[in-house]
Backbone bond lengths (Angstrom), bond angles and torsions (degrees), N, CA, C in turn:
res aa  C-N    CA-C-N  psi(-1)  N-CA   C-N-CA  omega(-1)  CA-C   N-CA-C  phi
1 M - - - 1.442 - - 1.530 110.88 -
2 A 1.333 115.38 -36.96 1.464 118.70 179.27 1.528 109.95 -62.86
3 R 1.318 115.94 -40.44 1.461 120.13 178.78 1.528 110.21 -64.01
4 D 1.339 117.00 -39.68 1.461 120.87 177.76 1.523 111.18 -62.11
5 L 1.338 116.27 -41.03 1.469 119.83 178.31 1.525 111.54 -65.00
6 E 1.316 116.44 -39.44 1.458 119.64 177.38 1.521 110.79 -63.46
7 T 1.334 117.04 -38.64 1.461 121.59 178.22 1.521 110.35 -64.44
8 L 1.347 116.40 -43.18 1.460 120.29 177.69 1.525 111.42 -63.14
9 D 1.324 116.58 -43.14 1.465 120.65 177.64 1.527 110.85 -58.63
10 A 1.323 116.43 -43.65 1.467 120.61 -179.71 1.530 110.55 -65.17
11 A 1.337 116.90 -39.16 1.471 120.37 179.47 1.521 110.53 -66.48
12 I 1.315 117.28 -40.13 1.466 120.37 178.53 1.520 110.38 -64.08
13 K 1.336 117.06 -40.08 1.469 120.52 179.58 1.532 111.43 -65.98
14 L 1.327 117.18 -31.15 1.459 119.72 176.63 1.528 111.33 -68.58
15 V 1.326 115.99 -42.10 1.457 121.20 -176.20 1.527 111.36 -78.98
16 A 1.342 116.23 -43.71 1.467 120.94 -176.87 1.524 108.48 -133.94
17 P 1.342 118.12 83.33 1.462 120.78 -175.09 1.532 114.50 -64.01
18 D 1.334 117.60 -23.17 1.468 120.19 -178.74 1.527 112.93 -85.88
19 M 1.302 117.68 -9.44 1.464 120.94 -175.54 1.531 110.82 -72.82
20 E 1.326 115.19 136.13 1.464 120.41 175.82 1.527 108.22 -88.03
21 I 1.297 116.23 112.12 1.457 120.54 -176.28 1.529 111.07 -66.32
22 E 1.329 117.33 -33.38 1.457 120.98 -179.96 1.526 111.70 -66.03
23 A 1.333 117.09 -20.43 1.463 121.36 -179.00 1.531 112.23 -78.34
24 I 1.316 117.65 -11.52 1.466 120.55 179.09 1.525 108.00 -74.11
25 A 1.315 115.61 119.97 1.469 120.69 -178.01 1.526 110.41 -75.67
26 P 1.334 117.26 142.16 1.456 119.49 177.53 1.526 110.88 -68.58
27 K 1.295 115.75 151.98 1.457 120.74 179.73 1.525 108.41 -83.75
28 F 1.324 115.94 126.74 1.454 120.21 177.84 1.518 108.94 -89.73
29 V 1.307 115.19 132.36 1.456 120.57 -178.08 1.524 108.63 -98.58
30 K 1.309 115.40 123.47 1.461 120.66 177.29 1.524 107.80 -89.68
31 P 1.341 117.52 131.02 1.463 118.86 179.81 1.528 110.69 -63.74
32 P 1.321 117.44 153.02 1.457 120.42 178.83 1.531 110.99 -61.11
33 E 1.321 115.41 159.26 1.464 120.95 -176.79 1.529 112.88 -60.34
34 D 1.315 117.93 -31.04 1.467 119.07 -175.64 1.528 113.06 -77.21
35 W 1.328 119.04 -0.64 1.461 120.68 -179.25 1.502 111.22 -76.89
36 S 1.306 116.82 -70.66 1.460 118.59 179.41 1.516 109.74 -170.34
37 R 1.297 113.57 153.80 1.447 119.71 173.48 1.523 107.70 -94.62
38 R 1.303 116.42 174.20 1.461 121.29 -177.32 1.533 110.70 -56.76
39 G 1.326 116.11 122.30 1.458 122.06 177.28 1.516 115.10 85.41
40 E 1.326 117.43 -11.12 1.462 120.32 -177.41 1.528 111.84 -67.39
41 M 1.315 116.65 -39.98 1.464 120.64 179.60 1.523 110.02 -60.77
42 S 1.317 117.79 -47.13 1.461 121.40 -179.89 1.519 111.27 -61.02
43 R 1.326 116.16 -44.88 1.463 119.39 -179.73 1.516 111.36 -61.36
44 Q 1.327 116.66 -43.05 1.459 119.88 -178.11 1.527 110.99 -69.46
45 V 1.324 117.89 -41.00 1.471 121.19 178.04 1.525 110.40 -62.06
46 L 1.324 116.79 -47.49 1.465 120.14 -179.95 1.525 111.43 -65.22
47 S 1.321 117.79 -36.16 1.460 121.33 177.65 1.524 111.25 -63.96
48 I 1.314 116.22 -43.26 1.472 120.32 178.60 1.526 110.21 -63.19
49 L 1.331 116.90 -42.88 1.466 120.11 179.82 1.529 111.82 -66.83
50 R 1.341 117.68 -37.35 1.471 120.54 -179.45 1.522 111.74 -65.95
51 T 1.326 117.39 -36.48 1.464 120.76 -176.92 1.521 113.08 -86.48
52 S 1.293 117.40 -8.09 1.470 120.95 -178.41 1.537 110.43 -82.71
53 P 1.324 116.84 134.67 1.464 119.27 178.22 1.532 113.62 -75.87
54 K 1.337 116.79 -14.18 1.467 120.47 -178.53 1.524 109.21 -137.54
55 P 1.322 118.08 161.63 1.472 120.60 175.73 1.532 110.85 -60.87
56 L 1.313 116.50 147.02 1.461 122.52 -178.69 1.518 111.09 -121.85
57 T 1.323 116.23 154.74 1.456 121.22 173.51 1.525 108.66 -85.60
58 A 1.308 116.58 163.92 1.469 121.06 177.88 1.525 110.20 -61.39
59 R 1.313 116.97 -35.52 1.469 120.80 179.83 1.528 111.29 -66.51
60 E 1.323 116.79 -40.37 1.467 120.22 177.84 1.535 110.42 -65.05
61 I 1.319 116.40 -41.03 1.462 120.62 178.30 1.524 109.86 -64.32
62 A 1.331 116.88 -43.56 1.471 121.26 -179.79 1.525 110.67 -62.16
63 S 1.327 117.43 -41.79 1.470 119.18 -179.66 1.521 110.89 -66.26
64 R 1.329 117.87 -36.69 1.469 120.21 176.45 1.522 111.24 -66.50
65 M 1.329 116.54 -37.65 1.465 119.96 178.56 1.523 111.02 -65.11
66 I 1.321 116.87 -40.28 1.466 120.88 179.07 1.524 109.96 -62.24
67 V 1.330 116.71 -43.80 1.461 120.92 179.20 1.527 110.04 -65.70
68 D 1.332 117.36 -45.00 1.469 121.32 -179.49 1.524 112.30 -60.40
69 R 1.323 116.86 -35.55 1.467 121.01 -178.65 1.526 112.57 -85.59
70 G 1.319 116.81 -9.92 1.454 120.21 179.44 1.510 113.52 72.44
71 L 1.330 117.09 29.00 1.470 121.12 179.03 1.521 110.35 -87.24
72 A 1.314 116.51 157.95 1.467 121.60 177.02 1.523 108.59 -71.28
73 A 1.313 117.11 120.43 1.471 122.33 -175.35 1.525 110.50 -81.84
74 T 1.318 116.55 87.64 1.459 121.49 175.70 1.526 108.11 -100.10
75 P 1.329 118.37 155.81 1.470 119.72 177.15 1.530 112.65 -58.50
76 K 1.323 117.21 -36.99 1.472 120.68 179.53 1.530 110.40 -64.16
77 L 1.328 117.06 -44.71 1.462 121.01 179.18 1.524 110.84 -65.99
78 L 1.336 116.79 -40.50 1.465 119.85 179.30 1.529 110.82 -62.47
79 N 1.315 117.73 -42.87 1.466 120.76 178.19 1.529 111.53 -63.96
80 L 1.325 116.52 -42.81 1.462 120.70 179.30 1.527 110.98 -64.14
81 M 1.324 116.85 -46.17 1.468 120.60 179.51 1.528 110.77 -65.47
82 T 1.325 118.01 -35.98 1.466 120.95 178.22 1.528 110.11 -62.34
83 R 1.332 117.15 -42.05 1.469 120.14 177.50 1.519 111.33 -63.95
84 R 1.331 116.88 -42.13 1.464 120.53 179.65 1.525 111.21 -65.78
85 V 1.335 117.02 -41.79 1.465 121.26 178.53 1.527 109.80 -65.22
86 S 1.322 117.63 -41.30 1.465 121.11 179.35 1.526 110.95 -61.07
87 T 1.321 116.90 -43.15 1.461 120.70 177.63 1.520 110.64 -62.28
88 C 1.314 116.36 -44.36 1.469 121.02 178.47 1.527 110.37 -60.30
89 L 1.340 117.11 -44.42 1.461 120.80 -178.71 1.527 111.99 -65.07
90 R 1.327 116.94 -39.90 1.466 119.20 177.72 1.528 111.37 -63.22
91 D 1.325 116.14 -40.34 1.466 119.75 177.22 1.525 111.05 -63.85
92 R 1.318 117.19 -42.27 1.474 121.13 179.87 1.526 111.44 -69.71
93 R 1.335 117.04 -28.49 1.466 119.81 175.99 1.523 110.16 -67.06
94 E 1.336 116.72 -40.48 1.463 120.51 177.74 1.523 111.38 -64.02
95 Q 1.336 116.22 -28.52 1.464 120.83 178.54 1.535 112.02 -84.72
96 G 1.328 116.47 -7.15 1.460 120.22 178.96 1.516 114.46 83.46
97 L 1.340 118.35 17.06 1.463 121.18 -178.55 1.523 113.45 -90.71
98 V 1.326 117.33 -30.40 1.464 121.61 178.51 1.525 108.41 -129.89
99 R 1.332 114.41 163.86 1.462 119.04 178.63 1.518 109.16 -148.33
100 N 1.320 115.16 168.20 1.458 122.60 175.22 1.522 108.01 -101.96
101 P 1.328 118.63 113.86 1.461 119.73 179.98 1.520 111.10 -68.62
102 D 1.314 116.09 160.09 1.469 121.61 -178.39 1.521 112.47 -80.01
103 T 1.314 118.72 0.49 1.461 122.41 -175.55 1.516 112.88 -90.06
104 R 1.295 117.96 29.02 1.467 122.44 -177.78 1.523 110.21 -68.14
105 V 1.347 116.38 124.74 1.463 120.47 -178.04 1.524 112.95 -117.39
106 G 1.313 118.87 -12.76 1.457 121.32 -177.59 1.510 112.11 -122.50
107 L 1.321 114.39 -162.25 1.461 120.32 -179.95 1.518 112.22 -81.80
108 W 1.328 117.62 -22.31 1.454 121.66 -175.91 1.521 110.30 -89.09
109 M 1.323 116.30 138.42 1.454 122.23 177.14 1.524 108.77 -74.79
110 E 1.333 116.42 131.45 1.450 120.70 179.19 1.527 110.27 -98.37
111 W 1.333 115.05 154.35 1.464 121.17 -175.67 1.517 110.00 -131.50
112 E 1.336 115.52 148.75 1.455 121.54 173.06 1.522 108.71 -148.85
113 V 1.331 115.26 159.77 1.453 121.33 179.50 1.522 108.50 -77.30
114 V 1.328 116.66 139.66 1.465 121.28 175.74 1.511 106.91 -73.98
115 R 1.303 115.94 127.09 1.480 120.20 -177.66 1.496 110.67 -105.07
């Protein structure tokens, strides 16, 4: 991909040598409508954590969300949802709503609701 970007940069310089390539803004990708509305991800993540008897990893939460929404559970979707859930959890940790318990036994960080 880096090589492709270099090729594009070179092509732009051929066509428009005065153009500042760094000034081109990146394209922001809006998630599809079936993903979530504003605040829905946080509500669903917190709901899953509240009903769980034990701390969960972001991957476990993401897999439950995929099942709850009735989406096709592909590895690509699971990885994407895990990243989104992890970001949501980090934001909620900064707000003091969730925490990482000290009972971590594996490689994955576990999460629970602050009570």
